[in-house]
DODRENNU-925026 format. One record per residue: residue number from 1; residue in three letters; x, y, z of N, C-alpha, C in turn. Coordinates in steps of 0.2 Angstrom, whole numbers, plus 5000, padded with zeros to 4 digits. Example, Ala and Ser with C-alpha at 12.3 -4.5 7.8 and 13.67 -1.06 7.14 Angstrom:
BEGIN
(r 1, ala, (5066, 4972, 5039), (5062, 4978, 5039), (5066, 4984, 5039));
(r 2, ser, (5064, 4989, 5035), (5068, 4995, 5036), (5064, 5000, 5039));
This chain:
BEGIN
(r 1, met, (5166, 4961, 4886), (5165, 4968, 4885), (5159, 4970, 4889));
(r 2, lys, (5160, 4975, 4893), (5154, 4978, 4897), (5150, 4982, 4894));
(r 3, gln, (5143, 4981, 4895), (5138, 4986, 4891), (5137, 4992, 4895));
(r 4, ser, (5135, 4997, 4892), (5133, 5003, 4895), (5126, 5002, 4898));
(r 5, asn, (5124, 5006, 4903), (5117, 5005, 4906), (5112, 5006, 4901));
(r 6, glu, (5113, 5010, 4896), (5108, 5011, 4890), (5107, 5005, 4886));
(r 7, glu, (5113, 5002, 4885), (5113, 4995, 4881), (5110, 4990, 4885));
(r 8, arg, (5111, 4989, 4891), (5108, 4984, 4895), (5100, 4985, 4896));
(r 9, ile, (5098, 4991, 4896), (5091, 4992, 4898), (5087, 4992, 4892));
(r 10, asn, (5089, 4994, 4886), (5085, 4995, 4880), (5081, 4989, 4878));
(r 11, pro, (5083, 4983, 4879), (5079, 4977, 4877), (5073, 4976, 4882));
(r 12, tyr, (5074, 4980, 4887), (5068, 4978, 4893), (5064, 4984, 4894));
(r 13, ile, (5065, 4990, 4891), (5061, 4996, 4892), (5053, 4994, 4891));
(r 14, gly, (5051, 4990, 4887), (5044, 4989, 4886), (5041, 4986, 4892));
(r 15, ile, (5045, 4983, 4897), (5043, 4980, 4903), (5040, 4986, 4907));
(r 16, val, (5043, 4992, 4907), (5041, 4997, 4911), (5034, 5000, 4909));
(r 17, tyr, (5033, 5000, 4902), (5027, 5003, 4899), (5022, 4998, 4901));
(r 18, gly, (5023, 4991, 4900), (5018, 4986, 4902), (5016, 4986, 4909));
(r 19, val, (5021, 4987, 4913), (5019, 4988, 4921), (5014, 4994, 4922));
(r 20, leu, (5016, 4999, 4919), (5012, 5005, 4920), (5005, 5004, 4917));
(r 21, lys, (5005, 5001, 4911), (4998, 4999, 4908), (4994, 4995, 4913));
(r 22, gln, (4997, 4990, 4916), (4994, 4985, 4920), (4992, 4989, 4927));
(r 23, leu, (4995, 4994, 4929), (4994, 4997, 4935), (4989, 5003, 4933));
(r 24, his, (4986, 5003, 4927), (4981, 5008, 4925), (4984, 5016, 4926));
(r 25, ile, (4991, 5016, 4924), (4994, 5023, 4924), (4995, 5024, 4917));
(r 26, ala, (4990, 5028, 4914), (4990, 5030, 4907), (4994, 5036, 4905));
(r 27, pro, (4996, 5036, 4898), (5000, 5042, 4896), (4997, 5049, 4898));
(r 28, asn, (4991, 5049, 4898), (4987, 5056, 4900), (4987, 5057, 4907));
(r 29, his, (4990, 5052, 4911), (4991, 5054, 4919), (4995, 5059, 4920));
(r 30, val, (4994, 5063, 4925), (4998, 5070, 4926), (5005, 5068, 4928));
(r 31, asp, (5006, 5062, 4931), (5013, 5061, 4933), (5016, 5055, 4929));
(r 32, tyr, (5013, 5054, 4923), (5015, 5048, 4919), (5023, 5048, 4918));
(r 33, glu, (5026, 5054, 4916), (5033, 5054, 4914), (5037, 5052, 4921));
(r 34, asp, (5035, 5055, 4926), (5038, 5053, 4933), (5038, 5046, 4934));
(r 35, trp, (5032, 5043, 4933), (5032, 5035, 4934), (5036, 5031, 4929));
(r 36, val, (5037, 5034, 4923), (5041, 5031, 4918), (5048, 5031, 4921));
(r 37, gln, (5050, 5037, 4923), (5057, 5037, 4925), (5058, 5033, 4931));
(r 38, thr, (5054, 5033, 4936), (5054, 5028, 4942), (5055, 5021, 4940));
(r 39, gly, (5051, 5019, 4935), (5051, 5012, 4932), (5058, 5011, 4929));
(r 40, leu, (5060, 5016, 4925), (5067, 5015, 4922), (5072, 5014, 4928));
(r 41, leu, (5072, 5018, 4933), (5077, 5017, 4938), (5076, 5011, 4942));
(r 42, ile, (5070, 5008, 4943), (5069, 5002, 4946), (5072, 4996, 4941));
(r 43, leu, (5071, 4997, 4935), (5073, 4992, 4930), (5081, 4992, 4930));
(r 44, cys, (5084, 4998, 4930), (5091, 4998, 4931), (5094, 4995, 4937));
(r 45, glu, (5091, 4996, 4943), (5093, 4993, 4949), (5092, 4985, 4948));
(r 46, cys, (5087, 4983, 4945), (5086, 4976, 4945), (5091, 4973, 4940));
(r 47, leu, (5093, 4976, 4935), (5097, 4973, 4929), (5104, 4973, 4932));
(r 48, glu, (5106, 4978, 4936), (5113, 4978, 4939), (5115, 4972, 4943));
(r 49, lys, (5109, 4969, 4946), (5111, 4963, 4950), (5111, 4956, 4947));
(r 50, val, (5110, 4956, 4940), (5110, 4950, 4937), (5114, 4950, 4931));
(r 51, ser, (5116, 4944, 4929), (5120, 4942, 4923), (5115, 4941, 4917));
(r 52, leu, (5116, 4944, 4912), (5111, 4944, 4906), (5114, 4939, 4901));
(r 53, asp, (5118, 4934, 4902), (5120, 4929, 4898), (5116, 4923, 4899));
(r 54, phe, (5112, 4922, 4894), (5107, 4917, 4895), (5109, 4911, 4890));
(r 55, glu, (5109, 4905, 4893), (5110, 4899, 4889), (5105, 4897, 4883));
(r 56, thr, (5099, 4899, 4885), (5094, 4897, 4880), (5089, 4903, 4879));
(r 57, glu, (5085, 4903, 4874), (5080, 4908, 4873), (5075, 4907, 4878));
(r 58, glu, (5073, 4901, 4880), (5068, 4900, 4885), (5070, 4903, 4892));
(r 59, arg, (5076, 4903, 4894), (5078, 4906, 4900), (5078, 4913, 4900));
(r 60, ala, (5079, 4916, 4894), (5079, 4923, 4893), (5071, 4925, 4893));
(r 61, tyr, (5067, 4921, 4891), (5060, 4922, 4891), (5057, 4922, 4898));
(r 62, his, (5059, 4917, 4902), (5057, 4917, 4909), (5060, 4923, 4913));
(r 63, phe, (5066, 4925, 4912), (5069, 4931, 4915), (5065, 4937, 4914));
(r 64, arg, (5063, 4938, 4908), (5058, 4944, 4906), (5052, 4944, 4911));
(r 65, gly, (5049, 4938, 4912), (5043, 4937, 4916), (5045, 4939, 4923));
(r 66, ile, (5050, 4936, 4926), (5052, 4938, 4933), (5054, 4945, 4933));
(r 67, leu, (5057, 4948, 4928), (5059, 4955, 4929), (5053, 4959, 4929));
(r 68, phe, (5048, 4957, 4925), (5041, 4961, 4925), (5038, 4961, 4932));
(r 69, arg, (5038, 4955, 4935), (5035, 4955, 4941), (5039, 4959, 4946));
(r 70, leu, (5045, 4958, 4946), (5049, 4962, 4951), (5048, 4970, 4950));
(r 71, val, (5048, 4972, 4944), (5047, 4979, 4942), (5040, 4981, 4945));
(r 72, lys, (5035, 4977, 4943), (5029, 4979, 4945), (5028, 4979, 4953));
(r 73, ser, (5031, 4974, 4956), (5030, 4974, 4964), (5034, 4980, 4967));
(r 74, arg, (5039, 4982, 4964), (5043, 4988, 4967), (5039, 4995, 4965));
(r 75, met, (5036, 4995, 4959), (5032, 5001, 4957), (5026, 5001, 4962));
(r 76, ile, (5023, 4996, 4963), (5017, 4996, 4968), (5019, 4998, 4975));
(r 77, asp, (5025, 4996, 4977), (5028, 4999, 4983), (5029, 5006, 4983));
(r 78, arg, (5032, 5009, 4978), (5033, 5016, 4977), (5026, 5020, 4977));
(r 79, ile, (5021, 5017, 4973), (5015, 5020, 4973), (5012, 5020, 4980));
(r 80, arg, (5012, 5015, 4984), (5009, 5015, 4991), (5013, 5020, 4995));
(r 81, gln, (5020, 5020, 4994), (5024, 5025, 4998), (5021, 5032, 4997));
(r 82, gln, (5020, 5034, 4990), (5018, 5040, 4989), (5011, 5042, 4991));
(r 83, gln, (5007, 5036, 4991), (5000, 5037, 4994), (5000, 5039, 5001));
(r 84, arg, (5004, 5035, 5005), (5005, 5036, 5012), (5007, 5043, 5014));
(r 85, gln, (5012, 5045, 5010), (5015, 5052, 5011), (5009, 5057, 5010));
(r 86, thr, (5006, 5056, 5005), (5000, 5061, 5003), (4995, 5060, 5008));
(r 87, arg, (4993, 5054, 5011), (4988, 5054, 5016), (4991, 5057, 5022));
(r 88, his, (4997, 5056, 5024), (5000, 5059, 5030), (5000, 5066, 5030));
(r 89, gln, (5001, 5069, 5024), (5001, 5076, 5023), (4994, 5079, 5024));
(r 90, ala, (4990, 5075, 5021), (4983, 5077, 5021), (4980, 5077, 5028));
(r 91, val, (4982, 5072, 5032), (4980, 5071, 5039), (4983, 5077, 5043));
(r 92, glu, (4990, 5078, 5042), (4993, 5084, 5046), (4989, 5091, 5044));
(r 93, asp, (4988, 5092, 5038), (4985, 5098, 5036), (4978, 5098, 5039));
(r 94, ser, (4974, 5093, 5039), (4967, 5093, 5042), (4967, 5094, 5049));
(r 95, gln, (4972, 5091, 5053), (4973, 5092, 5060), (4975, 5099, 5062));
(r 96, leu, (4979, 5102, 5058), (4981, 5109, 5059), (4975, 5113, 5058));
(r 97, gln, (4971, 5112, 5052), (4965, 5116, 5051), (4960, 5115, 5057));
(r 98, thr, (4959, 5109, 5059), (4954, 5108, 5064), (4957, 5111, 5071));
(r 99, ala, (4963, 5111, 5072), (4966, 5114, 5078), (4965, 5122, 5078));
(r 100, val, (4965, 5125, 5072), (4964, 5132, 5071), (4957, 5134, 5072));
(r 101, asp, (4953, 5130, 5068), (4946, 5131, 5068), (4942, 5124, 5069));
(r 102, pro, (4940, 5122, 5074), (4937, 5116, 5075), (4930, 5115, 5071));
(r 103, ser, (4927, 5120, 5069), (4921, 5120, 5065), (4922, 5118, 5058));
(r 104, thr, (4928, 5118, 5056), (4930, 5116, 5049), (4930, 5108, 5048));
(r 105, gln, (4929, 5104, 5054), (4930, 5097, 5053), (4925, 5095, 5048));
(r 106, thr, (4927, 5091, 5043), (4923, 5088, 5038), (4917, 5084, 5040));
(r 107, glu, (4912, 5084, 5036), (4906, 5079, 5038), (4909, 5072, 5038));
(r 108, glu, (4913, 5070, 5033), (4916, 5064, 5032), (4920, 5062, 5039));
(r 109, ala, (4924, 5066, 5041), (4928, 5065, 5048), (4923, 5064, 5053));
(r 110, leu, (4917, 5068, 5054), (4912, 5067, 5059), (4909, 5060, 5059));
(r 111, val, (4907, 5058, 5052), (4904, 5052, 5052), (4909, 5046, 5053));
(r 112, glu, (4915, 5047, 5052), (4920, 5042, 5053), (4921, 5041, 5061));
(r 113, glu, (4921, 5047, 5064), (4921, 5047, 5071), (4915, 5044, 5075));
(r 114, val, (4909, 5045, 5072), (4903, 5042, 5075), (4903, 5035, 5074));
(r 115, asp, (4905, 5032, 5068), (4906, 5025, 5066), (4910, 5022, 5071));
(r 116, tyr, (4916, 5025, 5072), (4921, 5022, 5076), (4919, 5021, 5083));
(r 117, thr, (4915, 5027, 5086), (4912, 5027, 5092), (4907, 5021, 5093));
(r 118, leu, (4903, 5020, 5088), (4898, 5015, 5088), (4901, 5008, 5088));
(r 119, tyr, (4907, 5008, 5084), (4911, 5002, 5083), (4913, 4999, 5090));
(r 120, lys, (4916, 5004, 5094), (4919, 5003, 5100), (4914, 5001, 5105));
(r 121, gln, (4908, 5004, 5104), (4902, 5002, 5109), (4900, 4995, 5108));
(r 122, thr, (4900, 4993, 5101), (4897, 4986, 5100), (4901, 4980, 5100));
(r 123, ile, (4907, 4981, 5096), (4911, 4975, 5096), (4917, 4975, 5100));
(r 124, trp, (4919, 4981, 5103), (4925, 4981, 5107), (4926, 4976, 5112));
(r 125, pro, (4920, 4974, 5116), (4921, 4968, 5121), (4923, 4961, 5118));
(r 126, his, (4922, 4961, 5112), (4923, 4954, 5109), (4930, 4954, 5106));
(r 127, leu, (4934, 4959, 5106), (4941, 4959, 5103), (4946, 4957, 5108));
(r 128, ser, (4951, 4954, 5105), (4958, 4953, 5109), (4961, 4959, 5110));
(r 129, gln, (4966, 4959, 5114), (4970, 4964, 5116), (4974, 4967, 5109));
(r 130, arg, (4976, 4962, 5105), (4980, 4964, 5099), (4975, 4967, 5094));
(r 131, glu, (4969, 4965, 5093), (4965, 4968, 5089), (4963, 4975, 5091));
(r 132, arg, (4962, 4976, 5098), (4960, 4983, 5100), (4966, 4987, 5099));
(r 133, ala, (4973, 4985, 5100), (4978, 4989, 5098), (4979, 4991, 5091));
(r 134, tyr, (4977, 4986, 5087), (4977, 4988, 5079), (4972, 4993, 5078));
(r 135, leu, (4966, 4993, 5081), (4960, 4997, 5080), (4962, 5004, 5082));
(r 136, ile, (4965, 5005, 5088), (4967, 5011, 5091), (4973, 5014, 5087));
(r 137, ala, (4977, 5010, 5085), (4983, 5013, 5081), (4981, 5015, 5074));
(r 138, thr, (4976, 5012, 5071), (4974, 5014, 5064), (4969, 5020, 5065));
(r 139, met, (4964, 5019, 5069), (4959, 5024, 5070), (4960, 5031, 5073));
(r 140, glu, (4964, 5030, 5079), (4965, 5036, 5083), (4972, 5039, 5082));
(r 141, lys, (4977, 5035, 5080), (4984, 5037, 5078), (4985, 5038, 5071));
(r 142, gly, (4981, 5035, 5067), (4982, 5035, 5060), (4989, 5031, 5057));
(r 143, trp, (4991, 5026, 5061), (4997, 5023, 5059), (4996, 5018, 5054));
(r 144, thr, (5002, 5017, 5050), (5002, 5012, 5045), (5004, 5005, 5048));
(r 145, ile, (5003, 5000, 5044), (5005, 4993, 5046), (5012, 4993, 5048));
(r 146, pro, (5017, 4995, 5044), (5024, 4995, 5046), (5025, 4999, 5053));
(r 147, glu, (5022, 5005, 5054), (5022, 5008, 5060), (5020, 5005, 5066));
(r 148, ile, (5014, 5001, 5065), (5011, 4997, 5071), (5016, 4991, 5072));
(r 149, ala, (5019, 4988, 5067), (5023, 4983, 5068), (5029, 4985, 5072));
(r 150, ser, (5032, 4991, 5070), (5038, 4993, 5073), (5037, 4995, 5081));
(r 151, tyr, (5031, 4998, 5082), (5029, 5000, 5089), (5028, 4994, 5093));
(r 152, tyr, (5025, 4989, 5091), (5024, 4983, 5095), (5029, 4978, 5094));
(r 153, his, (5034, 4979, 5090), (5040, 4974, 5090), (5038, 4968, 5087));
(r 154, val, (5033, 4968, 5082), (5031, 4962, 5079), (5032, 4962, 5071));
(r 155, ser, (5031, 4957, 5068), (5032, 4957, 5060), (5025, 4961, 5057));
(r 156, arg, (5026, 4963, 5051), (5020, 4966, 5048), (5015, 4960, 5047));
(r 157, his, (5017, 4954, 5046), (5013, 4949, 5045), (5009, 4948, 5051));
(r 158, ala, (5011, 4949, 5057), (5008, 4948, 5063), (5002, 4953, 5063));
(r 159, val, (5004, 4960, 5061), (4999, 4965, 5061), (4993, 4964, 5056));
(r 160, tyr, (4995, 4961, 5050), (4990, 4959, 5045), (4986, 4954, 5048));
(r 161, lys, (4988, 4950, 5052), (4984, 4944, 5055), (4979, 4947, 5060));
(r 162, trp, (4981, 4952, 5064), (4977, 4956, 5068), (4971, 4959, 5064));
(r 163, arg, (4973, 4962, 5059), (4968, 4966, 5055), (4963, 4961, 5052));
(r 164, asn, (4966, 4955, 5049), (4961, 4951, 5047), (4956, 4947, 5052));
(r 165, gln, (4959, 4946, 5057), (4955, 4943, 5063), (4950, 4948, 5065));
(r 166, leu, (4952, 4955, 5066), (4947, 4960, 5067), (4941, 4960, 5062));
(r 167, ala, (4943, 4960, 5055), (4938, 4960, 5050), (4934, 4954, 5051));
(r 168, leu, (4936, 4948, 5052), (4932, 4942, 5052), (4927, 4943, 5058));
(r 169, lys, (4930, 4945, 5064), (4925, 4946, 5069), (4920, 4951, 5068));
(r 170, ser, (4922, 4957, 5064), (4917, 4962, 5063), (4912, 4959, 5058));
(r 171, leu, (4914, 4956, 5053), (4909, 4952, 5049), (4904, 4948, 5052));
(r 172, arg, (4907, 4944, 5057), (4903, 4939, 5060), (4898, 4942, 5065));
(r 173, tyr, (4901, 4947, 5069), (4896, 4951, 5073), (4891, 4955, 5070));
(r 174, phe, (4892, 4959, 5065), (4887, 4963, 5061), (4883, 4958, 5057));
(r 175, phe, (4885, 4953, 5054), (4881, 4949, 5050), (4876, 4945, 5054));
(r 176, asn, (4878, 4942, 5060), (4874, 4938, 5064), (4869, 4943, 5067));
(r 177, asp, (4871, 4949, 5069), (4867, 4954, 5072), (4861, 4956, 5067));
(r 178, his, (4864, 4957, 5061), (4859, 4959, 5056), (4854, 4954, 5054));
(r 179, arg, (4856, 4947, 5054), (4851, 4942, 5053), (4846, 4941, 5059));
(r 180, asp, (4848, 4942, 5065), (4844, 4941, 5070), (4838, 4946, 5070));
(r 181, his, (4839, 4952, 5067), (4834, 4957, 5067), (4829, 4957, 5062));
(r 182, his, (4830, 4952, 5057), (4826, 4952, 5051), (4823, 4945, 5051));
């Protein structure tokens, strides 16, 4: 006998609330109900792909753990996606405002621009071509890791590697530079 979606999902609804709690999205959060609905949709998608006939209680217990991790990872993906969209919108709004009136450029943006210029003057000669590409793509173009990977026809893993190498070089450069002056 085939179960309805509601019957299939009811025993697992607690997973959504547990994931939200672990992600620090509390019931008093402005978008809490939206995140509950998103979590329930993700849970439905996950449950559609599996059989819920377990031979033992232990297998059912392990399934709940796997389901929790799956729902959590997909929720994190959605949160990141929303943050990216919000950031892109903020960047577009900021660029539009600056284009209309350059004097409205925020102090934070000016500091970031000065930091980036200083960064290019100090560590730039020590960077590989890929690390430079990553730096330009993120700082000047505001691209995300997937956008960089797509543009350069490489995996996201490769771009993460560039980022990590850049971070290590920066730490080494500035840490050694700092130690030499004291």
